[in-house]
PyMOL CGO cylinders between C-alpha atoms (Angstrom):
from pymol import cmd
from pymol.cgo import CYLINDER

trace = [
    CYLINDER, -60.52, -85.20, -116.03, -63.37, -87.42, -115.67, 0.3, 1, 1, 1, 1, 1, 1,
    CYLINDER, -63.37, -87.42, -115.67, -66.51, -89.13, -117.61, 0.3, 1, 1, 1, 1, 1, 1,
    CYLINDER, -66.51, -89.13, -117.61, -69.83, -88.36, -116.33, 0.3, 1, 1, 1, 1, 1, 1,
    CYLINDER, -69.83, -88.36, -116.33, -73.33, -88.20, -117.50, 0.3, 1, 1, 1, 1, 1, 1,
    CYLINDER, -73.33, -88.20, -117.50, -74.78, -84.41, -118.53, 0.3, 1, 1, 1, 1, 1, 1,
    CYLINDER, -74.78, -84.41, -118.53, -77.63, -84.69, -116.06, 0.3, 1, 1, 1, 1, 1, 1,
    CYLINDER, -77.63, -84.69, -116.06, -75.09, -85.49, -113.04, 0.3, 1, 1, 1, 1, 1, 1,
    CYLINDER, -75.09, -85.49, -113.04, -73.22, -82.11, -113.94, 0.3, 1, 1, 1, 1, 1, 1,
    CYLINDER, -73.22, -82.11, -113.94, -76.32, -80.17, -113.76, 0.3, 1, 1, 1, 1, 1, 1,
    CYLINDER, -76.32, -80.17, -113.76, -77.32, -81.98, -110.73, 0.3, 1, 1, 1, 1, 1, 1,
    CYLINDER, -77.32, -81.98, -110.73, -74.08, -81.34, -108.89, 0.3, 1, 1, 1, 1, 1, 1,
    CYLINDER, -74.08, -81.34, -108.89, -74.25, -77.73, -109.90, 0.3, 1, 1, 1, 1, 1, 1,
    CYLINDER, -74.25, -77.73, -109.90, -69.98, -77.67, -110.02, 0.3, 1, 1, 1, 1, 1, 1,
    CYLINDER, -69.98, -77.67, -110.02, -68.01, -75.49, -112.20, 0.3, 1, 1, 1, 1, 1, 1,
    CYLINDER, -68.01, -75.49, -112.20, -66.80, -78.19, -114.58, 0.3, 1, 1, 1, 1, 1, 1,
    CYLINDER, -66.80, -78.19, -114.58, -65.86, -77.39, -118.41, 0.3, 1, 1, 1, 1, 1, 1,
    CYLINDER, -65.86, -77.39, -118.41, -67.20, -80.04, -120.83, 0.3, 1, 1, 1, 1, 1, 1,
    CYLINDER, -67.20, -80.04, -120.83, -64.62, -81.05, -123.34, 0.3, 1, 1, 1, 1, 1, 1,
    CYLINDER, -64.62, -81.05, -123.34, -66.62, -83.57, -125.35, 0.3, 1, 1, 1, 1, 1, 1,
    CYLINDER, -66.62, -83.57, -125.35, -69.98, -85.52, -125.63, 0.3, 1, 1, 1, 1, 1, 1,
    CYLINDER, -69.98, -85.52, -125.63, -69.17, -89.06, -126.12, 0.3, 1, 1, 1, 1, 1, 1,
    CYLINDER, -69.17, -89.06, -126.12, -72.23, -89.87, -127.53, 0.3, 1, 1, 1, 1, 1, 1,
    CYLINDER, -72.23, -89.87, -127.53, -73.05, -92.99, -125.37, 0.3, 1, 1, 1, 1, 1, 1,
    CYLINDER, -73.05, -92.99, -125.37, -75.63, -93.41, -122.42, 0.3, 1, 1, 1, 1, 1, 1,
    CYLINDER, -75.63, -93.41, -122.42, -78.08, -91.05, -124.00, 0.3, 1, 1, 1, 1, 1, 1,
    CYLINDER, -78.08, -91.05, -124.00, -81.44, -90.49, -122.33, 0.3, 1, 1, 1, 1, 1, 1,
    CYLINDER, -81.44, -90.49, -122.33, -83.56, -87.29, -120.96, 0.3, 1, 1, 1, 1, 1, 1,
    CYLINDER, -83.56, -87.29, -120.96, -84.46, -85.90, -117.91, 0.3, 1, 1, 1, 1, 1, 1,
    CYLINDER, -84.46, -85.90, -117.91, -88.07, -85.74, -118.02, 0.3, 1, 1, 1, 1, 1, 1,
    CYLINDER, -88.07, -85.74, -118.02, -91.33, -84.71, -116.06, 0.3, 1, 1, 1, 1, 1, 1,
    CYLINDER, -91.33, -84.71, -116.06, -93.96, -87.53, -115.93, 0.3, 1, 1, 1, 1, 1, 1,
    CYLINDER, -93.96, -87.53, -115.93, -97.47, -87.88, -114.41, 0.3, 1, 1, 1, 1, 1, 1,
    CYLINDER, -97.47, -87.88, -114.41, -99.95, -90.69, -113.71, 0.3, 1, 1, 1, 1, 1, 1,
    CYLINDER, -99.95, -90.69, -113.71, -102.03, -91.44, -116.82, 0.3, 1, 1, 1, 1, 1, 1,
    CYLINDER, -102.03, -91.44, -116.82, -105.03, -90.03, -115.19, 0.3, 1, 1, 1, 1, 1, 1,
    CYLINDER, -105.03, -90.03, -115.19, -103.44, -86.55, -114.46, 0.3, 1, 1, 1, 1, 1, 1,
    CYLINDER, -103.44, -86.55, -114.46, -105.07, -83.64, -116.24, 0.3, 1, 1, 1, 1, 1, 1,
    CYLINDER, -105.07, -83.64, -116.24, -101.65, -81.97, -117.05, 0.3, 1, 1, 1, 1, 1, 1,
    CYLINDER, -101.65, -81.97, -117.05, -100.80, -82.20, -120.50, 0.3, 1, 1, 1, 1, 1, 1,
    CYLINDER, -100.80, -82.20, -120.50, -97.52, -79.90, -119.92, 0.3, 1, 1, 1, 1, 1, 1,
    CYLINDER, -97.52, -79.90, -119.92, -95.22, -79.11, -116.69, 0.3, 1, 1, 1, 1, 1, 1,
    CYLINDER, -95.22, -79.11, -116.69, -96.94, -75.61, -116.86, 0.3, 1, 1, 1, 1, 1, 1,
    CYLINDER, -96.94, -75.61, -116.86, -100.17, -77.22, -116.19, 0.3, 1, 1, 1, 1, 1, 1,
    CYLINDER, -100.17, -77.22, -116.19, -99.01, -78.70, -112.72, 0.3, 1, 1, 1, 1, 1, 1,
    CYLINDER, -99.01, -78.70, -112.72, -101.14, -76.81, -110.19, 0.3, 1, 1, 1, 1, 1, 1,
    CYLINDER, -101.14, -76.81, -110.19, -99.56, -75.06, -107.07, 0.3, 1, 1, 1, 1, 1, 1,
    CYLINDER, -99.56, -75.06, -107.07, -98.34, -77.67, -104.37, 0.3, 1, 1, 1, 1, 1, 1,
    CYLINDER, -98.34, -77.67, -104.37, -97.70, -80.67, -106.88, 0.3, 1, 1, 1, 1, 1, 1,
    CYLINDER, -97.70, -80.67, -106.88, -95.44, -83.32, -105.30, 0.3, 1, 1, 1, 1, 1, 1,
    CYLINDER, -95.44, -83.32, -105.30, -92.68, -84.14, -107.32, 0.3, 1, 1, 1, 1, 1, 1,
    CYLINDER, -92.68, -84.14, -107.32, -90.16, -86.88, -106.62, 0.3, 1, 1, 1, 1, 1, 1,
    CYLINDER, -90.16, -86.88, -106.62, -86.82, -87.02, -108.07, 0.3, 1, 1, 1, 1, 1, 1,
    CYLINDER, -86.82, -87.02, -108.07, -83.12, -88.07, -107.41, 0.3, 1, 1, 1, 1, 1, 1,
    CYLINDER, -83.12, -88.07, -107.41, -82.28, -84.27, -109.26, 0.3, 1, 1, 1, 1, 1, 1,
    CYLINDER, -82.28, -84.27, -109.26, -83.62, -82.20, -106.59, 0.3, 1, 1, 1, 1, 1, 1,
    CYLINDER, -83.62, -82.20, -106.59, -81.38, -79.12, -107.59, 0.3, 1, 1, 1, 1, 1, 1,
    CYLINDER, -81.38, -79.12, -107.59, -82.36, -79.34, -111.21, 0.3, 1, 1, 1, 1, 1, 1,
    CYLINDER, -82.36, -79.34, -111.21, -85.98, -80.16, -110.61, 0.3, 1, 1, 1, 1, 1, 1,
    CYLINDER, -85.98, -80.16, -110.61, -86.52, -77.23, -108.22, 0.3, 1, 1, 1, 1, 1, 1,
    CYLINDER, -86.52, -77.23, -108.22, -84.74, -74.74, -110.97, 0.3, 1, 1, 1, 1, 1, 1,
    CYLINDER, -84.74, -74.74, -110.97, -86.75, -76.12, -113.69, 0.3, 1, 1, 1, 1, 1, 1,
    CYLINDER, -86.75, -76.12, -113.69, -90.09, -75.57, -112.09, 0.3, 1, 1, 1, 1, 1, 1,
    CYLINDER, -90.09, -75.57, -112.09, -89.27, -72.13, -110.70, 0.3, 1, 1, 1, 1, 1, 1,
    CYLINDER, -89.27, -72.13, -110.70, -88.52, -71.06, -114.05, 0.3, 1, 1, 1, 1, 1, 1,
    CYLINDER, -88.52, -71.06, -114.05, -91.93, -72.00, -115.19, 0.3, 1, 1, 1, 1, 1, 1,
    CYLINDER, -91.93, -72.00, -115.19, -93.65, -70.57, -112.43, 0.3, 1, 1, 1, 1, 1, 1,
    CYLINDER, -93.65, -70.57, -112.43, -95.06, -73.65, -111.20, 0.3, 1, 1, 1, 1, 1, 1,
    CYLINDER, -95.06, -73.65, -111.20, -94.81, -73.66, -107.14, 0.3, 1, 1, 1, 1, 1, 1,
    CYLINDER, -94.81, -73.66, -107.14, -93.68, -77.55, -106.75, 0.3, 1, 1, 1, 1, 1, 1,
    CYLINDER, -93.68, -77.55, -106.75, -92.78, -79.38, -103.56, 0.3, 1, 1, 1, 1, 1, 1,
    CYLINDER, -92.78, -79.38, -103.56, -90.17, -81.22, -104.54, 0.3, 1, 1, 1, 1, 1, 1,
    CYLINDER, -90.17, -81.22, -104.54, -88.72, -84.47, -102.40, 0.3, 1, 1, 1, 1, 1, 1,
    CYLINDER, -88.72, -84.47, -102.40, -85.30, -85.91, -103.02, 0.3, 1, 1, 1, 1, 1, 1,
    CYLINDER, -85.30, -85.91, -103.02, -85.57, -89.58, -103.34, 0.3, 1, 1, 1, 1, 1, 1,
    CYLINDER, -85.57, -89.58, -103.34, -82.87, -92.34, -103.84, 0.3, 1, 1, 1, 1, 1, 1,
    CYLINDER, -82.87, -92.34, -103.84, -83.71, -95.11, -106.42, 0.3, 1, 1, 1, 1, 1, 1,
    CYLINDER, -83.71, -95.11, -106.42, -87.03, -96.25, -108.29, 0.3, 1, 1, 1, 1, 1, 1,
    CYLINDER, -87.03, -96.25, -108.29, -88.81, -92.68, -108.60, 0.3, 1, 1, 1, 1, 1, 1,
    CYLINDER, -88.81, -92.68, -108.60, -91.36, -94.38, -110.95, 0.3, 1, 1, 1, 1, 1, 1,
    CYLINDER, -91.36, -94.38, -110.95, -93.28, -96.26, -108.07, 0.3, 1, 1, 1, 1, 1, 1,
    CYLINDER, -93.28, -96.26, -108.07, -93.56, -92.93, -106.11, 0.3, 1, 1, 1, 1, 1, 1,
    CYLINDER, -93.56, -92.93, -106.11, -97.18, -91.99, -107.64, 0.3, 1, 1, 1, 1, 1, 1,
    CYLINDER, -97.18, -91.99, -107.64, -98.19, -95.27, -107.25, 0.3, 1, 1, 1, 1, 1, 1,
    CYLINDER, -98.19, -95.27, -107.25, -97.27, -95.39, -103.70, 0.3, 1, 1, 1, 1, 1, 1,
    CYLINDER, -97.27, -95.39, -103.70, -99.12, -92.02, -103.26, 0.3, 1, 1, 1, 1, 1, 1,
    CYLINDER, -99.12, -92.02, -103.26, -96.16, -90.17, -102.03, 0.3, 1, 1, 1, 1, 1, 1,
    CYLINDER, -96.16, -90.17, -102.03, -95.91, -87.93, -105.13, 0.3, 1, 1, 1, 1, 1, 1,
    CYLINDER, -95.91, -87.93, -105.13, -98.16, -86.65, -107.81, 0.3, 1, 1, 1, 1, 1, 1,
    CYLINDER, -98.16, -86.65, -107.81, -95.37, -86.44, -110.44, 0.3, 1, 1, 1, 1, 1, 1,
    CYLINDER, -95.37, -86.44, -110.44, -91.73, -87.37, -110.81, 0.3, 1, 1, 1, 1, 1, 1,
    CYLINDER, -91.73, -87.37, -110.81, -88.57, -86.27, -112.57, 0.3, 1, 1, 1, 1, 1, 1,
    CYLINDER, -88.57, -86.27, -112.57, -86.31, -89.04, -113.72, 0.3, 1, 1, 1, 1, 1, 1,
    CYLINDER, -86.31, -89.04, -113.72, -84.11, -90.18, -116.27, 0.3, 1, 1, 1, 1, 1, 1,
    CYLINDER, -84.11, -90.18, -116.27, -85.87, -91.66, -119.54, 0.3, 1, 1, 1, 1, 1, 1,
    CYLINDER, -85.87, -91.66, -119.54, -84.56, -93.58, -122.27, 0.3, 1, 1, 1, 1, 1, 1,
    CYLINDER, -84.56, -93.58, -122.27, -87.17, -95.94, -124.23, 0.3, 1, 1, 1, 1, 1, 1,
    CYLINDER, -87.17, -95.94, -124.23, -89.87, -94.94, -121.78, 0.3, 1, 1, 1, 1, 1, 1,
    CYLINDER, -89.87, -94.94, -121.78, -91.09, -98.46, -121.27, 0.3, 1, 1, 1, 1, 1, 1,
    CYLINDER, -91.09, -98.46, -121.27, -90.55, -98.31, -117.29, 0.3, 1, 1, 1, 1, 1, 1,
    CYLINDER, -90.55, -98.31, -117.29, -93.07, -95.37, -117.18, 0.3, 1, 1, 1, 1, 1, 1,
    CYLINDER, -93.07, -95.37, -117.18, -95.52, -97.32, -119.06, 0.3, 1, 1, 1, 1, 1, 1,
    CYLINDER, -95.52, -97.32, -119.06, -95.36, -100.06, -117.01, 0.3, 1, 1, 1, 1, 1, 1,
    CYLINDER, -95.36, -100.06, -117.01, -95.67, -98.08, -114.02, 0.3, 1, 1, 1, 1, 1, 1,
    CYLINDER, -95.67, -98.08, -114.02, -99.06, -96.19, -115.53, 0.3, 1, 1, 1, 1, 1, 1,
    CYLINDER, -99.06, -96.19, -115.53, -96.94, -92.82, -116.12, 0.3, 1, 1, 1, 1, 1, 1,
    CYLINDER, -96.94, -92.82, -116.12, -96.52, -90.75, -119.05, 0.3, 1, 1, 1, 1, 1, 1,
    CYLINDER, -96.52, -90.75, -119.05, -94.10, -87.88, -120.30, 0.3, 1, 1, 1, 1, 1, 1,
    CYLINDER, -94.10, -87.88, -120.30, -95.32, -84.36, -120.11, 0.3, 1, 1, 1, 1, 1, 1,
    CYLINDER, -95.32, -84.36, -120.11, -91.91, -82.47, -120.58, 0.3, 1, 1, 1, 1, 1, 1,
    CYLINDER, -91.91, -82.47, -120.58, -88.37, -82.73, -120.92, 0.3, 1, 1, 1, 1, 1, 1,
    CYLINDER, -88.37, -82.73, -120.92, -85.91, -81.00, -118.80, 0.3, 1, 1, 1, 1, 1, 1,
    CYLINDER, -85.91, -81.00, -118.80, -82.61, -81.93, -120.42, 0.3, 1, 1, 1, 1, 1, 1,
    CYLINDER, -82.61, -81.93, -120.42, -80.71, -84.29, -122.66, 0.3, 1, 1, 1, 1, 1, 1,
    CYLINDER, -80.71, -84.29, -122.66, -78.05, -86.21, -121.04, 0.3, 1, 1, 1, 1, 1, 1,
    CYLINDER, -78.05, -86.21, -121.04, -74.86, -88.48, -122.28, 0.3, 1, 1, 1, 1, 1, 1,
    CYLINDER, -74.86, -88.48, -122.28, -71.88, -89.11, -121.56, 0.3, 1, 1, 1, 1, 1, 1,
    CYLINDER, -71.88, -89.11, -121.56, -69.51, -86.08, -120.94, 0.3, 1, 1, 1, 1, 1, 1,
    CYLINDER, -69.51, -86.08, -120.94, -65.55, -85.97, -120.80, 0.3, 1, 1, 1, 1, 1, 1,
    CYLINDER, -65.55, -85.97, -120.80, -65.25, -83.22, -118.26, 0.3, 1, 1, 1, 1, 1, 1,
    CYLINDER, -65.25, -83.22, -118.26, -62.50, -81.22, -116.53, 0.3, 1, 1, 1, 1, 1, 1,
    CYLINDER, -62.50, -81.22, -116.53, -61.46, -78.66, -114.24, 0.3, 1, 1, 1, 1, 1, 1,
    CYLINDER, -61.46, -78.66, -114.24, -62.29, -75.16, -115.71, 0.3, 1, 1, 1, 1, 1, 1,
    CYLINDER, -62.29, -75.16, -115.71, -59.46, -73.83, -117.95, 0.3, 1, 1, 1, 1, 1, 1,
    CYLINDER, -59.46, -73.83, -117.95, -57.37, -77.03, -117.49, 0.3, 1, 1, 1, 1, 1, 1,
    CYLINDER, -57.37, -77.03, -117.49, -57.59, -78.02, -121.13, 0.3, 1, 1, 1, 1, 1, 1,
    CYLINDER, -57.59, -78.02, -121.13, -56.15, -74.37, -122.02, 0.3, 1, 1, 1, 1, 1, 1,
    CYLINDER, -56.15, -74.37, -122.02, -53.13, -74.69, -119.45, 0.3, 1, 1, 1, 1, 1, 1,
    CYLINDER, -53.13, -74.69, -119.45, -49.56, -75.23, -120.04, 0.3, 1, 1, 1, 1, 1, 1,
    CYLINDER, -49.56, -75.23, -120.04, -48.21, -78.66, -119.43, 0.3, 1, 1, 1, 1, 1, 1,
    CYLINDER, -48.21, -78.66, -119.43, -51.10, -80.83, -118.42, 0.3, 1, 1, 1, 1, 1, 1,
    CYLINDER, -51.10, -80.83, -118.42, -53.44, -78.84, -121.18, 0.3, 1, 1, 1, 1, 1, 1,
    CYLINDER, -53.44, -78.84, -121.18, -51.28, -80.36, -123.85, 0.3, 1, 1, 1, 1, 1, 1,
    CYLINDER, -51.28, -80.36, -123.85, -52.50, -84.02, -122.81, 0.3, 1, 1, 1, 1, 1, 1,
    CYLINDER, -52.50, -84.02, -122.81, -56.01, -83.28, -122.24, 0.3, 1, 1, 1, 1, 1, 1,
    CYLINDER, -56.01, -83.28, -122.24, -56.09, -81.74, -125.67, 0.3, 1, 1, 1, 1, 1, 1,
    CYLINDER, -56.09, -81.74, -125.67, -54.11, -84.72, -126.81, 0.3, 1, 1, 1, 1, 1, 1,
    CYLINDER, -54.11, -84.72, -126.81, -57.03, -87.06, -125.44, 0.3, 1, 1, 1, 1, 1, 1,
    CYLINDER, -57.03, -87.06, -125.44, -59.55, -84.70, -126.50, 0.3, 1, 1, 1, 1, 1, 1,
    CYLINDER, -59.55, -84.70, -126.50, -58.40, -84.94, -130.32, 0.3, 1, 1, 1, 1, 1, 1,
    CYLINDER, -58.40, -84.94, -130.32, -58.08, -88.69, -129.79, 0.3, 1, 1, 1, 1, 1, 1,
    CYLINDER, -58.08, -88.69, -129.79, -61.35, -89.38, -128.77, 0.3, 1, 1, 1, 1, 1, 1,
    CYLINDER, -61.35, -89.38, -128.77, -63.15, -87.02, -131.42, 0.3, 1, 1, 1, 1, 1, 1,
    CYLINDER, -63.15, -87.02, -131.42, -61.07, -88.95, -133.86, 0.3, 1, 1, 1, 1, 1, 1,
    CYLINDER, -61.07, -88.95, -133.86, -62.64, -92.11, -133.27, 0.3, 1, 1, 1, 1, 1, 1,
    CYLINDER, -62.64, -92.11, -133.27, -66.18, -90.52, -132.62, 0.3, 1, 1, 1, 1, 1, 1,
    CYLINDER, -66.18, -90.52, -132.62, -65.95, -88.74, -136.10, 0.3, 1, 1, 1, 1, 1, 1,
    CYLINDER, -65.95, -88.74, -136.10, -64.97, -92.33, -137.51, 0.3, 1, 1, 1, 1, 1, 1,
    CYLINDER, -64.97, -92.33, -137.51, -68.00, -93.89, -136.27, 0.3, 1, 1, 1, 1, 1, 1,
    CYLINDER, -68.00, -93.89, -136.27, -70.06, -92.04, -138.20, 0.3, 1, 1, 1, 1, 1, 1,
    CYLINDER, -70.06, -92.04, -138.20, -68.32, -92.71, -141.47, 0.3, 1, 1, 1, 1, 1, 1,
    CYLINDER, -68.32, -92.71, -141.47, -67.06, -95.21, -144.11, 0.3, 1, 1, 1, 1, 1, 1,
    CYLINDER, -67.06, -95.21, -144.11, -64.30, -95.53, -146.70, 0.3, 1, 1, 1, 1, 1, 1,
    CYLINDER, -64.30, -95.53, -146.70, -65.80, -96.36, -150.00, 0.3, 1, 1, 1, 1, 1, 1,
    CYLINDER, -65.80, -96.36, -150.00, -63.93, -97.55, -153.20, 0.3, 1, 1, 1, 1, 1, 1,
    CYLINDER, -63.93, -97.55, -153.20, -64.71, -98.28, -156.76, 0.3, 1, 1, 1, 1, 1, 1,
    CYLINDER, -64.71, -98.28, -156.76, -63.44, -98.50, -159.96, 0.3, 1, 1, 1, 1, 1, 1,
    CYLINDER, -63.44, -98.50, -159.96, -65.40, -95.91, -162.25, 0.3, 1, 1, 1, 1, 1, 1,
    CYLINDER, -65.40, -95.91, -162.25, -65.17, -95.16, -166.00, 0.3, 1, 1, 1, 1, 1, 1,
    CYLINDER, -65.17, -95.16, -166.00, -63.06, -92.40, -166.53, 0.3, 1, 1, 1, 1, 1, 1,
    CYLINDER, -63.06, -92.40, -166.53, -65.50, -90.58, -168.63, 0.3, 1, 1, 1, 1, 1, 1,
    CYLINDER, -65.50, -90.58, -168.63, -67.94, -90.40, -165.83, 0.3, 1, 1, 1, 1, 1, 1,
    CYLINDER, -67.94, -90.40, -165.83, -65.78, -88.65, -163.33, 0.3, 1, 1, 1, 1, 1, 1,
    CYLINDER, -65.78, -88.65, -163.33, -67.57, -85.40, -163.21, 0.3, 1, 1, 1, 1, 1, 1,
    CYLINDER, -67.57, -85.40, -163.21, -70.30, -87.33, -162.67, 0.3, 1, 1, 1, 1, 1, 1,
    CYLINDER, -70.30, -87.33, -162.67, -68.79, -89.35, -159.78, 0.3, 1, 1, 1, 1, 1, 1,
    CYLINDER, -68.79, -89.35, -159.78, -67.39, -86.24, -158.12, 0.3, 1, 1, 1, 1, 1, 1,
    CYLINDER, -67.39, -86.24, -158.12, -70.77, -85.01, -157.53, 0.3, 1, 1, 1, 1, 1, 1,
    CYLINDER, -70.77, -85.01, -157.53, -71.81, -88.59, -155.91, 0.3, 1, 1, 1, 1, 1, 1,
    CYLINDER, -71.81, -88.59, -155.91, -68.66, -88.81, -154.05, 0.3, 1, 1, 1, 1, 1, 1,
    CYLINDER, -68.66, -88.81, -154.05, -67.86, -85.26, -152.31, 0.3, 1, 1, 1, 1, 1, 1,
    CYLINDER, -67.86, -85.26, -152.31, -65.68, -86.69, -149.71, 0.3, 1, 1, 1, 1, 1, 1,
    CYLINDER, -65.68, -86.69, -149.71, -63.84, -84.44, -147.43, 0.3, 1, 1, 1, 1, 1, 1,
    CYLINDER, -63.84, -84.44, -147.43, -62.05, -82.36, -150.24, 0.3, 1, 1, 1, 1, 1, 1,
    CYLINDER, -62.05, -82.36, -150.24, -63.40, -84.51, -153.20, 0.3, 1, 1, 1, 1, 1, 1,
    CYLINDER, -63.40, -84.51, -153.20, -62.42, -87.94, -153.95, 0.3, 1, 1, 1, 1, 1, 1,
    CYLINDER, -62.42, -87.94, -153.95, -59.14, -89.10, -154.64, 0.3, 1, 1, 1, 1, 1, 1,
    CYLINDER, -59.14, -89.10, -154.64, -58.66, -90.65, -158.15, 0.3, 1, 1, 1, 1, 1, 1,
    CYLINDER, -58.66, -90.65, -158.15, -56.10, -93.57, -158.77, 0.3, 1, 1, 1, 1, 1, 1,
    CYLINDER, -56.10, -93.57, -158.77, -55.15, -95.00, -161.96, 0.3, 1, 1, 1, 1, 1, 1,
    CYLINDER, -55.15, -95.00, -161.96, -56.21, -98.50, -162.89, 0.3, 1, 1, 1, 1, 1, 1,
    CYLINDER, -56.21, -98.50, -162.89, -53.72, -100.42, -165.17, 0.3, 1, 1, 1, 1, 1, 1,
    CYLINDER, -53.72, -100.42, -165.17, -56.12, -101.36, -167.78, 0.3, 1, 1, 1, 1, 1, 1,
    CYLINDER, -56.12, -101.36, -167.78, -55.20, -99.18, -170.51, 0.3, 1, 1, 1, 1, 1, 1,
    CYLINDER, -55.20, -99.18, -170.51, -57.02, -95.46, -169.37, 0.3, 1, 1, 1, 1, 1, 1,
    CYLINDER, -57.02, -95.46, -169.37, -60.58, -96.28, -169.58, 0.3, 1, 1, 1, 1, 1, 1,
    CYLINDER, -60.58, -96.28, -169.58, -60.70, -96.83, -165.55, 0.3, 1, 1, 1, 1, 1, 1,
    CYLINDER, -60.70, -96.83, -165.55, -59.91, -95.29, -162.48, 0.3, 1, 1, 1, 1, 1, 1,
    CYLINDER, -59.91, -95.29, -162.48, -60.42, -95.80, -158.78, 0.3, 1, 1, 1, 1, 1, 1,
    CYLINDER, -60.42, -95.80, -158.78, -62.40, -93.26, -156.93, 0.3, 1, 1, 1, 1, 1, 1,
    CYLINDER, -62.40, -93.26, -156.93, -61.74, -93.56, -153.30, 0.3, 1, 1, 1, 1, 1, 1,
    CYLINDER, -61.74, -93.56, -153.30, -63.75, -91.33, -150.73, 0.3, 1, 1, 1, 1, 1, 1,
    CYLINDER, -63.75, -91.33, -150.73, -65.16, -90.85, -147.08, 0.3, 1, 1, 1, 1, 1, 1,
    CYLINDER, -65.16, -90.85, -147.08, -68.68, -91.17, -146.89, 0.3, 1, 1, 1, 1, 1, 1,
    CYLINDER, -68.68, -91.17, -146.89, -71.75, -90.90, -144.54, 0.3, 1, 1, 1, 1, 1, 1,
    CYLINDER, -71.75, -90.90, -144.54, -72.38, -94.04, -142.87, 0.3, 1, 1, 1, 1, 1, 1,
    CYLINDER, -72.38, -94.04, -142.87, -76.19, -93.54, -143.22, 0.3, 1, 1, 1, 1, 1, 1,
    CYLINDER, -76.19, -93.54, -143.22, -75.88, -92.78, -147.12, 0.3, 1, 1, 1, 1, 1, 1,
    CYLINDER, -75.88, -92.78, -147.12, -73.73, -95.84, -148.05, 0.3, 1, 1, 1, 1, 1, 1,
    CYLINDER, -73.73, -95.84, -148.05, -76.19, -97.79, -149.92, 0.3, 1, 1, 1, 1, 1, 1,
    CYLINDER, -76.19, -97.79, -149.92, -77.84, -95.19, -151.48, 0.3, 1, 1, 1, 1, 1, 1,
    CYLINDER, -77.84, -95.19, -151.48, -74.53, -93.66, -152.64, 0.3, 1, 1, 1, 1, 1, 1,
    CYLINDER, -74.53, -93.66, -152.64, -73.71, -97.34, -154.01, 0.3, 1, 1, 1, 1, 1, 1,
    CYLINDER, -73.71, -97.34, -154.01, -76.88, -97.44, -156.02, 0.3, 1, 1, 1, 1, 1, 1,
    CYLINDER, -76.88, -97.44, -156.02, -75.71, -94.09, -157.75, 0.3, 1, 1, 1, 1, 1, 1,
    CYLINDER, -75.71, -94.09, -157.75, -72.54, -95.33, -158.43, 0.3, 1, 1, 1, 1, 1, 1,
    CYLINDER, -72.54, -95.33, -158.43, -73.86, -98.85, -160.08, 0.3, 1, 1, 1, 1, 1, 1,
    CYLINDER, -73.86, -98.85, -160.08, -75.92, -96.36, -162.09, 0.3, 1, 1, 1, 1, 1, 1,
    CYLINDER, -75.92, -96.36, -162.09, -72.93, -94.59, -163.50, 0.3, 1, 1, 1, 1, 1, 1,
    CYLINDER, -72.93, -94.59, -163.50, -71.19, -98.02, -164.39, 0.3, 1, 1, 1, 1, 1, 1,
    CYLINDER, -71.19, -98.02, -164.39, -69.19, -98.33, -161.15, 0.3, 1, 1, 1, 1, 1, 1,
    CYLINDER, -69.19, -98.33, -161.15, -67.54, -101.93, -160.25, 0.3, 1, 1, 1, 1, 1, 1,
    CYLINDER, -67.54, -101.93, -160.25, -65.54, -103.46, -157.83, 0.3, 1, 1, 1, 1, 1, 1,
    CYLINDER, -65.54, -103.46, -157.83, -67.08, -101.16, -154.79, 0.3, 1, 1, 1, 1, 1, 1,
    CYLINDER, -67.08, -101.16, -154.79, -65.65, -101.55, -151.67, 0.3, 1, 1, 1, 1, 1, 1,
    CYLINDER, -65.65, -101.55, -151.67, -66.54, -100.16, -148.30, 0.3, 1, 1, 1, 1, 1, 1,
    CYLINDER, -66.54, -100.16, -148.30, -64.63, -100.73, -145.24, 0.3, 1, 1, 1, 1, 1, 1,
    CYLINDER, -64.63, -100.73, -145.24, -64.92, -99.03, -141.43, 0.3, 1, 1, 1, 1, 1, 1,
    CYLINDER, -64.92, -99.03, -141.43, -62.62, -96.31, -140.45, 0.3, 1, 1, 1, 1, 1, 1,
    CYLINDER, -62.62, -96.31, -140.45, -60.86, -96.40, -137.23, 0.3, 1, 1, 1, 1, 1, 1,
    CYLINDER, -60.86, -96.40, -137.23, -59.84, -92.73, -136.59, 0.3, 1, 1, 1, 1, 1, 1,
    CYLINDER, -59.84, -92.73, -136.59, -60.81, -89.76, -138.91, 0.3, 1, 1, 1, 1, 1, 1,
    CYLINDER, -60.81, -89.76, -138.91, -59.03, -86.38, -138.11, 0.3, 1, 1, 1, 1, 1, 1,
    CYLINDER, -59.03, -86.38, -138.11, -59.74, -83.09, -139.96, 0.3, 1, 1, 1, 1, 1, 1,
]
cmd.load_cgo(trace, "trace")
């Protein structure tokens, strides 16, 4: 079991099983050319185009799939300077924000693959007896953290007579959890897991329904 980038898995061409996208280290393997190049897409590159890259296996397969006869040259290090040095007409390299390309007078014309950190293992290991149970437990533990990162736990005191409307605002996982508030019966506490991106919108809707004492907390782990 190990952690590596999807780009490295593709380049290695090894038979590994991807167990989980860990969601960090996101980037893309892209084709880039000089700003003055006429090509708008990788398919537009003429036969014999010189391509510098640290990912020769992926690059050759990609251009072959497009029917483009490219002269792919493996290099180590900063591929983005190859066109400036005159040793390549295009590059295939990892891109995150694109700022390095722009600094070197390059522009993207195509994306080969999207990459991020992945948990990988030997094929069949997760399903195997013995060690497989430990691998599955590891995947479940990591998934619970990744799932929790995108969620928030929201608690609010809401008028009892607005509960039906509150349920529409707080669907939760299987509906909101309703807890009695010791105030004589006119209020209840609604608890629910909500999407992190929707927190402020949800709060506004709850306030419109008369909710009070709204509390939002992070979640450490969330299992289905």
